[in-house]
TIMIMAR-253715 format. One line per 2 residues: their letters; for each residue x, y, z of C-alpha. Coordinates in Angstrom, 1 decimal, m for minus. Example, Ala and Ser with C-alpha at 12.3 -4.5 7.8 and 13.67 -1.06 7.14 Angstrom:
BEGIN
as) 12.3:m4.5:7.8 ~ 13.7:m1.1:7.1
***
This chain:
BEGIN
mh) m179.2:m148.7:87.4 ~ m177.4:m145.6:88.5
tc) m174.2:m144.7:86.6 ~ m171.4:m142.5:87.8
et) m167.8:m141.8:86.9 ~ m166.4:m142.4:90.4
li) m168.0:m144.2:93.2 ~ m166.6:m143.2:96.7
ig) m167.4:m145.5:99.6 ~ m167.5:m143.9:103.0
ag) m168.1:m140.2:104.0 ~ m165.3:m140.2:106.6
lt) m162.7:m137.5:106.3 ~ m160.8:m139.4:103.5
gl) m163.9:m139.9:101.4 ~ m165.1:m136.4:102.0
sc) m161.7:m134.9:101.1 ~ m161.5:m137.0:98.0
af) m165.0:m135.9:96.9 ~ m164.1:m132.2:97.7
hl) m160.9:m132.2:95.7 ~ m162.4:m134.3:92.9
gr) m165.3:m132.0:92.2 ~ m168.3:m133.3:90.2
dh) m168.9:m136.6:88.5 ~ m168.8:m138.8:91.6
ll) m171.3:m140.5:93.9 ~ m170.3:m140.5:97.6
ve) m172.2:m143.1:99.6 ~ m172.3:m143.4:103.4
ke) m174.1:m146.1:105.4 ~ m174.7:m143.8:108.4
ne) m177.2:m140.9:108.4 ~ m174.5:m138.2:108.7
pg) m170.9:m137.6:107.6 ~ m167.7:m138.1:109.4
gl) m167.2:m141.9:110.1 ~ m165.4:m141.9:113.4
vr) m165.0:m138.1:113.3 ~ m168.5:m137.4:114.5
tr) m169.9:m135.9:117.7 ~ m172.7:m137.7:119.5
rr) m175.1:m136.3:122.0 ~ m175.1:m138.3:125.3
pt) m176.8:m139.9:127.1 ~ m178.3:m141.6:124.1
dp) m181.6:m142.0:125.8 ~ m183.6:m138.8:125.4
ea) m185.2:m139.1:128.8 ~ m181.9:m139.5:130.5
ra) m180.6:m136.5:128.5 ~ m183.4:m134.4:129.8
rc) m182.6:m135.3:133.4 ~ m178.9:m134.8:133.4
ge) m178.3:m132.4:130.5 ~ m176.7:m132.9:127.1
fl) m173.0:m134.0:126.7 ~ m171.1:m133.8:123.4
cd) m168.8:m136.9:122.9 ~ m166.5:m137.3:119.9
gt) m165.9:m141.1:120.1 ~ m162.5:m140.8:122.0
gh) m160.1:m137.9:121.5 ~ m160.1:m136.2:118.1
wl) m157.7:m133.3:118.4 ~ m156.6:m131.7:115.2
hl) m152.8:m131.6:114.6 ~ m152.3:m129.5:111.4
rt) m148.7:m129.6:110.3 ~ m149.1:m128.7:106.6
pe) m150.0:m125.2:105.6 ~ m152.4:m126.4:102.8
mr) m154.6:m128.5:105.2 ~ m154.6:m125.7:107.9
al) m155.8:m123.3:105.2 ~ m158.5:m125.7:104.1
ve) m159.8:m126.3:107.7 ~ m159.7:m122.6:108.5
rl) m161.7:m121.9:105.3 ~ m164.2:m124.6:106.3
lp) m164.5:m123.3:109.9 ~ m163.7:m119.6:109.6
gq) m162.9:m118.1:113.0 ~ m164.0:m121.3:114.7
li) m160.7:m122.9:115.6 ~ m159.2:m122.6:119.1
eh) m155.6:m123.6:119.7 ~ m154.8:m125.6:122.8
er) m151.5:m126.5:124.4 ~ m151.5:m130.1:125.4
ra) m152.0:m131.0:129.0 ~ m151.2:m134.7:129.0
vi) m149.6:m136.9:131.7 ~ m148.7:m140.4:132.6
hl) m150.0:m142.0:135.8 ~ m147.2:m144.2:137.2
ag) m146.4:m145.4:140.8 ~ m149.2:m143.2:142.1
af) m147.8:m140.0:140.6 ~ m148.6:m137.9:137.5
tp) m145.6:m137.0:135.3 ~ m145.9:m135.0:132.1
yp) m146.0:m136.5:128.6 ~ m143.7:m137.6:127.0
fq) m142.6:m140.0:129.6 ~ m139.0:m140.4:128.2
an) m138.3:m136.7:128.9 ~ m140.3:m136.3:132.2
ty) m139.4:m138.7:134.9 ~ m139.0:m136.1:137.6
gl) m141.3:m136.8:140.6 ~ m141.3:m140.6:140.2
pr) m139.6:m142.8:142.7 ~ m135.8:m142.4:142.6
ei) m135.3:m146.1:141.7 ~ m137.5:m145.6:138.5
vl) m135.7:m142.4:137.5 ~ m132.3:m144.1:137.9
dc) m133.4:m147.1:136.0 ~ m134.7:m145.0:133.1
ll) m131.5:m142.7:133.0 ~ m129.0:m145.5:133.1
gl) m130.9:m147.5:130.6 ~ m131.0:m144.7:128.1
ir) m127.3:m143.9:128.6 ~ m126.4:m147.6:128.1
ar) m128.5:m147.7:125.0 ~ m127.1:m144.5:123.5
hp) m123.5:m145.1:124.6 ~ m122.9:m148.8:125.0
ed) m119.1:m148.5:124.7 ~ m119.1:m146.7:128.1
fg) m120.4:m149.9:129.7 ~ m118.0:m152.2:127.8
lq) m120.7:m153.2:125.3 ~ m120.6:m153.3:121.5
pp) m123.3:m151.4:119.5 ~ m125.7:m153.8:117.8
ad) m124.5:m154.9:114.4 ~ m127.9:m155.9:113.0
pp) m131.1:m153.7:112.6 ~ m133.8:m154.3:115.3
rh) m136.0:m157.3:114.7 ~ m139.2:m156.0:116.1
fr) m140.8:m153.0:117.8 ~ m139.8:m153.8:121.3
es) m136.1:m154.1:120.2 ~ m136.4:m150.8:118.3
le) m137.8:m149.1:121.4 ~ m135.1:m150.5:123.7
rl) m132.4:m149.3:121.4 ~ m133.9:m145.8:121.2
fg) m134.8:m145.4:124.9 ~ m133.1:m148.1:126.9
ag) m134.5:m150.9:129.0 ~ m135.7:m148.7:131.9
ic) m138.0:m146.4:129.9 ~ m139.3:m149.4:128.0
rh) m139.9:m151.4:131.1 ~ m141.8:m148.7:132.9
fm) m143.8:m147.2:130.1 ~ m143.1:m147.9:126.4
vp) m143.6:m151.7:126.5 ~ m146.5:m152.0:129.0
yn) m148.4:m149.1:127.5 ~ m148.2:m150.2:123.9
ek) m149.0:m153.8:124.7 ~ m152.2:m152.6:126.5
ll) m153.1:m150.4:123.6 ~ m152.4:m153.0:120.8
gv) m153.3:m156.1:122.7 ~ m150.4:m158.1:121.3
pl) m146.7:m158.6:122.4 ~ m144.4:m156.0:120.8
ee) m142.2:m158.8:119.5 ~ m145.0:m159.3:116.9
is) m144.9:m155.7:115.7 ~ m142.6:m154.2:112.9
pt) m139.6:m152.2:114.2 ~ m140.8:m149.1:112.2
ya) m144.3:m149.0:113.7 ~ m145.4:m145.4:114.6
er) m142.0:m143.8:114.1 ~ m143.5:m140.4:113.2
fi) m145.6:m140.3:116.4 ~ m143.0:m141.2:119.1
pr) m141.0:m138.2:120.4 ~ m137.2:m138.8:120.5
ps) m135.7:m136.5:123.0 ~ m131.9:m135.9:123.3
le) m129.9:m137.2:126.2 ~ m129.8:m133.6:127.5
dv) m133.6:m133.4:127.4 ~ m133.9:m136.7:129.3
vk) m131.5:m135.7:132.0 ~ m133.2:m132.3:132.4
ga) m136.6:m134.0:132.6 ~ m135.3:m136.3:135.3
lg) m134.3:m133.2:137.3 ~ m137.6:m131.3:136.8
fs) m136.7:m129.1:133.8 ~ m139.6:m130.4:131.8
re) m139.9:m130.4:128.0 ~ m143.6:m130.8:127.6
sl) m143.5:m129.2:124.2 ~ m141.9:m132.4:122.7
gy) m143.9:m134.4:120.1 ~ m146.2:m133.9:117.2
na) m149.3:m133.2:119.4 ~ m147.8:m130.5:121.7
kf) m150.4:m128.2:120.3 ~ m153.7:m128.9:118.6
vy) m156.8:m127.1:117.4 ~ m160.5:m127.8:118.1
pr) m163.7:m126.3:116.9 ~ m165.3:m123.6:119.0
ag) m168.7:m125.2:118.8 ~ m170.3:m128.4:117.7
gi) m167.5:m130.8:118.6 ~ m165.1:m132.4:116.1
ga) m168.2:m133.3:114.0 ~ m168.3:m129.7:113.0
ls) m165.4:m130.3:110.7 ~ m167.0:m133.3:109.0
ra) m170.3:m131.4:108.5 ~ m168.6:m128.4:107.1
la) m166.6:m130.5:104.6 ~ m169.8:m132.3:103.6
da) m171.7:m129.0:103.1 ~ m168.9:m127.7:100.9
lp) m169.2:m130.6:98.4 ~ m170.6:m129.8:94.9
qp) m172.7:m133.0:95.2 ~ m174.0:m134.0:98.7
pr) m173.3:m137.5:100.0 ~ m175.9:m140.1:99.7
yn) m176.6:m141.1:103.4 ~ m178.2:m144.3:104.7
ae) m176.6:m146.1:101.6 ~ m174.4:m149.1:102.3
vr) m172.4:m150.9:99.6 ~ m173.2:m154.6:100.2
sv) m171.2:m156.1:97.3 ~ m168.9:m155.1:94.4
hl) m168.3:m156.9:91.1 ~ m164.9:m155.9:89.7
rt) m165.4:m157.3:86.2 ~ m168.7:m155.6:85.5
kt) m167.8:m152.5:87.6 ~ m171.0:m152.6:89.5
ar) m171.9:m152.3:93.2 ~ m175.1:m153.3:95.0
vt) m176.2:m150.6:97.4 ~ m178.8:m151.0:100.1
vr) m180.6:m147.8:100.8 ~ m182.5:m147.1:104.0
np) m185.4:m144.7:103.9 ~ m186.4:m143.7:107.5
sv) m189.8:m142.1:107.9 ~ m191.7:m140.8:110.9
ta) m195.5:m140.8:111.2 ~ m197.8:m139.6:113.9
na) m197.7:m143.0:115.6 ~ m194.4:m144.6:114.8
st) m191.1:m144.4:113.0 ~ m190.3:m147.0:110.3
ta) m187.5:m147.8:107.9 ~ m188.0:m149.0:104.4
ts) m185.1:m150.5:102.4 ~ m184.5:m150.7:98.8
eq) m181.6:m152.0:96.7 ~ m179.9:m150.2:93.8
vv) m177.2:m151.2:91.4 ~ m174.5:m148.6:90.7
rf) m172.3:m148.8:87.7 ~ m168.9:m147.0:88.0
er) m165.8:m146.4:86.0 ~ m163.6:m146.0:89.0
lv) m164.0:m146.8:92.7 ~ m162.5:m145.2:95.8
nt) m162.8:m147.3:99.0 ~ m162.3:m146.0:102.5
ms) m164.0:m148.8:104.5 ~ m161.9:m151.4:106.3
lp) m159.7:m153.2:103.8 ~ m160.5:m156.8:104.8
ef) m164.2:m156.0:105.0 ~ m164.2:m154.4:101.5
va) m162.4:m157.4:100.0 ~ m165.0:m159.7:101.7
ri) m167.7:m157.8:99.8 ~ m166.1:m158.3:96.3
ed) m168.0:m161.0:94.6 ~ m165.4:m161.9:92.0
ap) m162.3:m161.3:94.2 ~ m159.2:m163.3:93.0
en) m158.0:m165.9:95.4 ~ m154.7:m164.1:95.9
lr) m156.6:m161.0:97.0 ~ m158.7:m162.9:99.6
aa) m155.6:m164.8:100.9 ~ m153.7:m161.5:101.3
aa) m156.6:m159.8:103.0 ~ m156.9:m162.7:105.5
rl) m153.4:m162.0:106.7 ~ m154.3:m158.4:107.8
ra) m154.8:m157.9:111.5 ~ m156.1:m155.1:113.7
tt) m157.0:m154.5:117.3 ~ m160.5:m153.5:118.4
vh) m160.9:m150.8:121.0 ~ m163.7:m150.5:123.5
yf) m164.4:m147.3:125.3 ~ m166.8:m145.8:127.8
dv) m168.3:m142.4:127.3 ~ m168.8:m141.1:130.9
gv) m170.6:m138.1:132.2 ~ m170.0:m136.9:135.8
rg) m171.3:m134.2:138.0 ~ m169.2:m132.9:140.9
pg) m166.0:m131.1:141.9 ~ m163.5:m133.6:140.5
da) m160.2:m134.7:141.8 ~ m156.4:m134.3:141.1
as) m156.7:m135.3:137.4 ~ m159.7:m133.2:136.4
qy) m157.6:m130.6:134.5 ~ m155.7:m132.9:132.2
hw) m156.7:m133.4:128.5 ~ m155.7:m137.0:128.6
iy) m153.8:m139.5:130.8 ~ m151.8:m142.6:129.9
fp) m152.0:m145.7:132.2 ~ m149.2:m148.2:131.5
ep) m149.7:m150.2:134.7 ~ m151.6:m153.5:134.6
qf) m153.7:m152.7:137.7 ~ m155.7:m150.2:135.6
vf) m158.1:m151.8:133.1 ~ m157.8:m148.9:130.7
yr) m154.8:m147.7:128.8 ~ m155.9:m144.1:128.4
vg) m158.5:m141.7:129.8 ~ m159.3:m138.4:128.1
sy) m161.6:m135.6:128.9 ~ m163.8:m133.9:126.3
sa) m164.8:m131.2:128.7 ~ m161.2:m130.4:129.8
vh) m160.5:m129.4:126.2 ~ m163.9:m127.7:125.6
ad) m166.0:m126.8:128.6 ~ m169.2:m126.6:126.5
aa) m168.9:m130.4:125.9 ~ m170.6:m130.9:129.3
pp) m173.4:m129.0:131.2 ~ m172.3:m126.5:133.9
gc) m170.9:m128.3:137.0 ~ m170.2:m131.5:134.9
rs) m167.3:m133.2:133.2 ~ m167.1:m135.8:130.4
yy) m164.5:m138.5:129.7 ~ m163.7:m141.3:127.3
ve) m162.1:m144.4:128.8 ~ m160.2:m146.6:126.3
ms) m159.5:m150.3:126.7 ~ m158.0:m153.0:124.5
gg) m155.5:m155.6:125.9 ~ m154.8:m156.6:129.5
da) m157.7:m157.3:131.9 ~ m160.2:m155.6:129.6
ra) m160.4:m158.6:127.3 ~ m161.6:m160.9:130.0
ll) m164.2:m158.5:131.3 ~ m165.8:m157.5:128.0
gq) m168.3:m160.3:128.2 ~ m169.3:m159.1:131.7
pe) m170.6:m155.5:131.2 ~ m171.5:m154.8:134.8
al) m168.3:m156.2:136.1 ~ m166.4:m154.1:133.6
rt) m168.4:m151.0:134.5 ~ m167.6:m151.5:138.2
rv) m163.9:m152.1:137.6 ~ m163.6:m149.0:135.4
ld) m165.3:m146.8:138.1 ~ m163.1:m148.3:140.8
dl) m160.0:m147.7:138.7 ~ m161.0:m144.1:137.9
rr) m161.4:m143.3:141.6 ~ m158.0:m145.0:142.4
ar) m156.4:m142.9:139.7 ~ m158.0:m139.7:141.1
vl) m159.9:m139.0:137.8 ~ m163.1:m139.3:139.8
gp) m163.4:m137.7:143.3 ~ m165.4:m139.1:146.3
nd) m168.2:m136.5:145.7 ~ m168.6:m137.1:142.0
ev) m171.9:m138.4:140.7 ~ m171.7:m140.6:137.7
lf) m174.6:m139.6:135.4 ~ m174.1:m142.1:132.6
me) m171.6:m144.7:131.2 ~ m172.1:m145.9:127.6
lc) m169.9:m148.7:126.2 ~ m168.8:m148.2:122.6
ri) m166.7:m150.2:120.2 ~ m164.2:m149.2:117.5
pn) m163.4:m152.2:115.2 ~ m160.0:m152.2:113.5
ay) m158.9:m149.3:115.7 ~ m155.2:m150.0:115.4
vi) m153.7:m151.9:112.5 ~ m151.2:m154.6:113.6
fd) m147.9:m154.0:111.8 ~ m146.7:m157.6:112.0
ah) m144.4:m159.7:109.9 ~ m147.2:m160.2:107.2
ye) m148.3:m156.5:107.1 ~ m146.2:m155.0:104.4
sa) m146.4:m157.8:101.9 ~ m150.1:m158.5:102.5
rr) m151.1:m154.9:102.4 ~ m149.1:m154.3:99.2
ev) m150.7:m157.2:97.4 ~ m154.2:m156.1:98.3
ie) m153.7:m152.5:97.4 ~ m151.9:m153.3:94.1
tl) m154.4:m156.0:93.1 ~ m157.3:m153.6:93.7
aa) m155.5:m150.8:91.7 ~ m155.1:m153.2:88.8
hg) m158.9:m153.4:88.8 ~ m159.5:m149.7:88.9
vh) m160.0:m149.5:92.7 ~ m158.2:m147.0:94.8
sc) m158.3:m147.9:98.5 ~ m157.1:m145.3:100.9
gr) m157.4:m143.7:104.3 ~ m156.6:m145.1:107.7
wg) m158.9:m148.1:107.1 ~ m159.1:m148.3:103.4
gw) m155.3:m148.0:103.2 ~ m154.9:m150.2:106.3
ny) m152.5:m147.7:107.9 ~ m152.0:m145.6:111.0
gg) m152.6:m141.8:110.9 ~ m154.5:m138.9:112.2
me) m157.3:m136.6:110.8 ~ m154.9:m134.5:108.8
da) m153.5:m137.7:107.2 ~ m157.0:m138.7:106.2
ll) m157.6:m135.3:104.5 ~ m154.3:m135.6:102.7
eg) m154.9:m139.1:101.5 ~ m158.3:m138.1:100.1
ra) m156.7:m135.2:98.3 ~ m154.0:m137.5:96.9
aa) m156.6:m140.0:95.7 ~ m158.5:m137.2:93.9
av) m155.2:m136.2:92.2 ~ m154.6:m139.7:91.0
lr) m158.1:m140.0:89.6 ~ m157.8:m136.7:87.7
et) m154.5:m137.7:86.2 ~ m155.9:m141.1:85.0
a) m159.2:m139.8:83.8
***
């Protein structure tokens, strides 16, 4: 039996940050063979022979662009990657009615059909100044996310972008979502900004992600590797926590031991029991509760009420001159005729992510037509390629070198009517048993990479105070 003061599950950014700020006397276990969780960089194509034919592409598992708003986290990342951060100004657009308009949509309707521009402007003015239209301001708070958006931006902006885009992303009607969902991440331009944007005086600098930083080399995985290398005790890789017993404070850990001989590669497994005083969990909250052998009934019942959307995406490598959309970092697609809700380009941010003369993309899908096609891989692949060409992401002379379909379970937590009470009960019940569950998945929340680093640091502070 292995004994440790603190067992940390998961070497994603939250687990790594917690271990970094905690110092020694911990055991950090990670089921994969490298750190980072979703913040990893993979070499594509996966098949070595295909990679030898078309060259090596670096893919981050959809867009992972660092938005560092706190001086402490910026200082930490700069210390981990000295001289390696490049700052970029966002080049993001919305594809609507055959046109590209800059993000955020609500402040950039210029260039769209006049009927859409008028609908968006009148809707916003009516929502912000209802008395000018003989209407009374709403007396009650919004009941759900759709109503919240309509009060903020008006019916037109919601009809053409906010509602269809978010329903494609989340895969559920917005009437099921809490009115406060994603408040921090939605730009709220003034009426002046909206009018200027409708007339071509763009405000592309609006929003939390107007600028971002990205490593000079190695993809976003360079950050995770640097943080892992800075730990006083290295993570234990290929080690998966299969079960936890709260009363005895023990965890069963399956350890894989890959080995390569002259003739073959094999993997031997063994099982270890780890005894801990305190536990930090960063894996998916419902999955973690399912692995607790002696979980109280109220804990299981509350975890069963937690919901999330799974995202599928293609990593795509292309050789060729490209088309109208080749220069953009990412593009939003609210319209139902496109199977994806967003397309981003690794190589548009960092040219070295693709070999010379090539480009690389991630194509994200969740709700809409994507669900029906997920069981038909070839039909989905054909539909995605057709839609990419119609959207002018791919040009007529582009050669598609590879497409690899990937999956992100629990990509977006569903902030429904049960969310607050269920999450609170799970988190508080675990805390009463000495378990601190945090991070985007362990805390069952929504946030970016900096949030993960901050939550890991906060967890370490709590553990130090209660030691």
